[in-house]
C-alpha positions as CSV (number, residue, x, y, z in Angstrom):
1,M,68.4,94.3,35.2
2,R,64.5,93.0,34.3
3,L,65.5,93.1,30.9
4,V,67.9,90.4,31.7
5,V,65.8,88.1,33.3
6,I,63.2,88.8,30.2
7,V,66.2,87.7,28.0
8,F,67.2,84.7,30.3
9,L,63.8,83.2,30.5
10,L,63.5,83.6,26.5
11,L,66.2,82.0,25.9
12,I,65.4,79.2,28.2
13,V,61.9,78.6,26.4
14,A,63.5,79.1,22.9
15,S,66.1,75.9,24.0
16,L,63.6,73.7,25.2
17,G,61.3,74.4,22.1
18,S,64.4,73.4,19.9
19,A,64.8,70.2,21.9
20,L,60.7,69.5,21.4
21,M,61.7,70.1,17.6
22,F,64.9,68.0,17.3
23,L,62.8,65.2,19.0
24,F,59.8,65.1,17.0
25,K,61.9,65.7,13.6
26,D,63.6,62.6,13.7
27,R,63.0,59.5,15.9
28,G,65.3,57.1,16.4
29,D,68.3,58.8,14.9
30,P,71.2,59.3,17.1
31,E,72.3,62.3,15.7
32,V,69.5,64.0,16.4
33,S,69.2,62.4,19.7
34,R,72.8,64.1,20.5
35,R,71.9,67.5,19.2
36,M,68.5,67.2,21.8
37,A,70.7,66.5,24.4
38,K,72.7,69.5,23.7
39,A,69.4,71.7,23.7
40,L,68.7,70.4,26.9
41,A,72.2,71.3,28.4
42,L,71.9,74.5,27.4
43,R,68.4,74.7,28.9
44,V,70.0,73.4,32.0
45,G,73.0,75.8,31.8
46,L,71.3,79.0,31.3
47,S,68.7,78.0,34.3
48,I,71.7,77.4,36.7
49,A,73.6,80.8,35.4
50,L,70.2,82.9,35.6
51,F,69.8,81.7,39.4
52,L,73.5,82.2,40.4
53,M,73.1,85.6,38.5
54,L,69.8,86.4,40.6
55,M,71.4,84.8,43.7
56,G,74.5,87.0,43.3
57,G,72.2,90.1,42.6
58,Y,70.7,89.9,45.6
59,Y,73.5,89.1,47.9
60,F,75.5,92.0,46.4
61,G,72.7,94.4,47.1
62,L,72.2,95.1,43.4
63,L,68.7,93.4,43.6
64,T,66.2,94.7,45.9
65,G,62.3,94.0,46.6
66,R,60.4,93.2,43.0
67,L,62.5,92.9,39.5
């Protein structure tokens, strides 16, 4: 389970980094703004999925104490 959490965190940071890259790559271009918004939406989705996965793991007893 620890590996899954680490992978999710790495994906969240990678999505945030890609949004930053899109922000600095082309300023003022509507297509870039759309790509940046998609990257940030993906980050939010991954964060919510990680949160729900951790809450479900604690609820069903799959996670006990520390990861």
